[in-house]
C-alpha positions as CSV (number, residue, x, y, z in Angstrom):
1,M,100.7,180.9,155.5
2,K,101.6,177.3,154.7
3,S,101.5,176.2,151.1
4,D,99.4,173.1,151.5
5,T,97.1,173.2,148.4
6,K,95.9,169.8,147.5
7,I,95.5,168.4,144.0
8,Q,91.8,168.1,143.1
9,P,90.3,166.2,140.2
10,N,90.2,169.3,138.0
11,Q,93.9,169.9,138.6
12,T,97.1,168.5,137.0
13,E,100.6,168.1,138.4
14,N,103.6,166.6,136.8
15,Q,104.8,164.0,139.2
16,N,108.3,164.2,137.8
17,D,108.6,167.9,138.6
18,N,110.9,168.7,141.6
19,F,109.2,171.4,143.6
20,C,112.0,171.8,146.1
21,R,112.5,174.9,148.1
22,P,115.7,177.0,147.8
23,D,118.3,176.1,150.4
24,A,118.2,179.6,151.9
25,V,114.5,179.5,152.7
26,V,113.3,178.5,156.1
27,G,109.5,178.1,156.4
28,P,106.6,178.0,153.9
29,L,107.0,179.2,150.4
30,P,105.1,182.2,149.1
31,K,101.8,180.8,147.6
32,V,101.3,182.6,144.2
33,L,98.2,182.4,142.1
34,I,98.7,183.1,138.3
35,A,95.1,183.9,137.3
36,C,93.7,183.4,133.8
37,E,96.9,181.7,132.5
38,Y,96.9,178.4,130.6
39,S,100.3,178.9,128.9
40,A,102.2,178.4,132.2
41,T,104.8,181.1,131.2
42,V,104.4,183.2,134.4
43,R,103.7,180.2,136.6
44,E,107.0,178.6,135.6
45,A,108.9,181.8,136.1
46,F,107.7,182.2,139.7
47,A,108.2,178.5,140.3
48,A,111.8,178.9,139.1
49,A,112.2,181.8,141.5
50,G,111.3,179.4,144.4
51,C,107.6,180.2,144.9
52,D,104.7,177.7,145.2
53,A,103.1,179.0,142.0
54,W,99.8,177.8,140.6
55,S,98.1,178.8,137.4
56,C,94.4,178.9,137.0
57,D,92.2,179.0,133.9
58,I,89.1,177.5,132.4
59,L,91.4,175.9,129.9
60,P,93.8,173.1,130.8
61,S,97.5,173.9,131.2
62,K,99.5,173.9,128.1
63,I,102.3,172.0,129.9
64,P,102.1,169.8,132.9
65,G,102.4,171.5,136.3
66,K,100.5,173.0,139.1
67,H,97.3,174.1,137.5
68,L,93.7,174.6,138.6
69,Q,91.2,174.3,135.8
70,C,88.2,176.3,137.1
71,D,86.8,179.8,137.4
72,V,89.4,181.7,139.4
73,R,86.7,183.5,141.4
74,D,86.0,180.1,143.1
75,I,89.5,180.1,144.7
76,L,90.3,183.8,145.5
77,Y,89.7,183.1,149.2
78,D,92.0,180.1,149.4
79,G,94.8,181.9,151.3
80,W,97.1,183.1,148.5
81,D,100.0,185.4,149.3
82,A,100.1,187.0,145.9
83,M,98.2,187.0,142.6
84,I,99.3,187.9,139.1
85,A,96.2,188.2,136.9
86,F,95.7,188.3,133.2
87,P,92.0,188.7,132.6
88,P,90.8,188.4,129.0
89,C,90.8,191.7,127.2
90,T,88.4,190.9,124.3
91,F,85.6,193.1,125.6
92,I,87.8,195.6,127.5
93,T,90.5,196.8,125.1
94,V,90.0,200.0,123.2
95,T,90.5,198.2,119.9
96,A,87.1,196.5,120.6
97,N,85.3,199.9,120.9
98,R,84.2,199.9,117.3
99,S,82.1,196.8,118.0
100,F,80.1,198.5,120.7
101,V,78.1,201.0,118.6
102,N,74.4,200.2,118.9
103,N,75.2,196.7,120.2
104,P,73.5,196.0,123.6
105,E,74.9,192.4,123.6
106,R,78.5,193.8,123.6
107,W,77.6,196.2,126.3
108,E,76.5,193.3,128.5
109,Q,79.7,191.5,127.7
110,R,81.9,194.5,128.7
111,L,79.9,194.9,131.9
112,E,80.5,191.2,132.8
113,A,84.2,191.5,131.9
114,M,84.6,194.6,134.1
115,K,82.9,192.9,137.0
116,F,85.4,190.1,136.7
117,V,88.3,192.6,136.7
118,Y,86.8,194.3,139.8
119,D,86.5,191.0,141.6
120,L,90.2,190.3,140.9
121,L,91.4,193.7,142.0
122,N,89.4,193.5,145.2
123,A,90.4,189.9,146.1
124,P,91.6,189.5,149.7
125,I,95.2,189.0,148.7
126,E,98.0,191.2,150.0
127,F,100.0,191.4,146.8
128,I,98.3,191.8,143.4
129,A,99.3,192.6,139.9
130,L,96.7,192.8,137.1
131,E,97.8,193.1,133.5
132,N,95.7,194.3,130.6
133,P,96.1,196.4,127.4
134,V,94.9,200.0,127.1
135,G,91.1,199.7,127.7
136,A,88.1,200.4,129.8
137,I,89.6,199.5,133.1
138,S,91.2,203.0,133.2
139,T,87.8,204.7,133.0
140,W,85.6,202.2,134.7
141,I,87.8,201.5,137.8
142,R,91.1,203.4,137.9
143,Q,94.2,204.3,135.9
144,P,97.0,201.7,135.9
145,D,100.0,202.2,138.1
146,Q,102.2,201.9,135.1
147,Y,102.4,201.0,131.4
148,I,105.0,198.6,130.1
149,Q,106.1,197.4,126.6
150,P,107.5,194.0,125.6
151,F,110.5,195.9,124.1
152,F,111.3,197.0,127.7
153,F,112.2,193.3,128.4
154,G,114.1,192.1,125.3
155,H,111.2,191.5,122.8
156,P,111.1,193.8,119.7
157,V,107.3,194.1,120.0
158,S,105.1,197.1,120.7
159,K,102.1,196.3,122.9
160,K,101.3,199.0,125.4
161,T,100.1,197.2,128.5
162,G,98.9,198.5,131.9
163,L,99.7,197.1,135.3
164,W,97.4,197.6,138.2
165,L,99.4,197.0,141.4
166,K,98.6,196.4,145.0
167,G,101.6,196.1,147.4
168,L,104.1,195.5,144.6
169,P,106.6,198.0,143.2
170,L,106.7,199.2,139.6
171,L,108.2,196.8,137.2
172,K,111.6,197.9,136.0
173,P,112.8,197.4,132.4
174,T,115.4,194.7,132.1
175,K,116.5,195.0,128.4
176,I,115.3,197.8,126.2
177,V,115.4,197.0,122.5
178,E,114.1,198.7,119.3
179,P,110.6,197.5,118.4
180,E,110.0,196.1,114.9
181,W,107.2,197.4,112.6
182,I,105.4,196.4,109.5
183,T,104.1,199.2,107.3
184,D,100.8,198.8,105.5
185,K,101.2,201.2,102.5
186,T,97.5,200.9,101.6
187,A,96.3,201.9,105.0
188,G,99.2,204.3,105.6
189,K,99.8,202.8,109.0
190,R,102.5,200.8,110.8
191,Y,101.8,197.8,112.9
192,S,103.7,195.6,115.3
193,P,104.1,192.2,113.5
194,I,102.0,190.3,116.0
195,H,99.1,192.7,115.5
196,Y,99.5,192.9,111.8
197,K,99.5,189.1,111.4
198,T,96.6,188.6,113.9
199,S,94.3,191.4,112.9
200,S,91.1,190.0,114.6
201,T,90.6,189.1,118.2
202,N,87.1,187.7,117.6
203,R,88.7,184.4,116.8
204,P,89.5,182.5,120.1
205,E,92.9,181.2,118.8
206,V,94.0,184.7,117.9
207,A,92.9,186.0,121.3
208,L,95.0,183.3,123.0
209,L,98.0,184.0,120.8
210,R,97.9,187.7,121.6
211,G,97.2,187.2,125.2
212,K,100.3,185.1,125.9
213,T,102.7,186.8,128.2
214,F,106.2,187.4,126.8
215,E,108.9,185.4,128.5
216,G,111.0,188.5,129.3
217,V,108.0,190.1,131.1
218,A,107.4,186.9,133.1
219,A,111.0,186.7,134.1
220,A,111.0,190.4,135.2
221,M,107.9,189.9,137.3
222,A,109.3,186.8,139.0
223,G,112.8,188.2,139.4
224,Q,111.7,191.5,140.9
225,W,108.6,190.6,142.8
226,A,109.4,187.1,144.2
227,P,112.2,188.5,146.5
228,L,109.6,190.8,148.0
229,L,107.2,187.9,148.6
230,F,110.0,186.0,150.4
231,L,110.8,188.9,152.6
232,N,107.2,189.3,153.6
233,V,106.1,185.7,153.8
234,V,109.3,183.7,154.6
235,S,111.8,184.5,157.3
236,P,114.5,185.6,157.4
237,T,116.0,185.8,153.8
238,P,114.9,185.4,150.2
239,P,116.4,182.7,148.0
240,A,120.1,183.0,147.3
241,L,119.1,183.2,143.6
242,H,118.0,186.8,144.2
243,R,120.7,188.1,146.4
């Protein structure tokens, strides 16, 4: 499918960006939707790999580029070749379970969050990866295809995260390092620094900080999955970058 997305009033694009296709590519570029991302980390990784990558979020993009500021469900039928999705985990993660006891409002919020995840996983897109921490998706919909950790990709951080995949292979570790820990002697527990310093996800700024994708993970996704997209969408060869 041709990548002919037009910029609408609720989109931004840096006019100085050079969105040129790799020399080895003949034909349209894979059109990749990065759902629920405002940081542009994954978008820029796929763009660097030669894809026509667009991020989408209700927030504006943190940096200029191809970004659709809207509810991603409004554009799921717009002819994407692949989608990498990062739905908010505030009402889904197991760490939020303590807030659900005798709290009907939170029950409704989780239900809405799970409906959103369901819509993403069942979008009419051939290649899908949905990322979320350990949470209710595993029991409400299905188990993830794999769990990954930031320390599999060069970041000394422990944050067990599931990947629900459609048409994409398992993500392979690229640089395994030892995770760092902070010990709370009072509580008798150890924590990953990012979780110890941001103990509450009820604050929006904390949720955004915790939800940002690590650069090493983004690079692995683009480096390992973009060649597959080129092989399936573009003929005859993927970019020379990935040979």
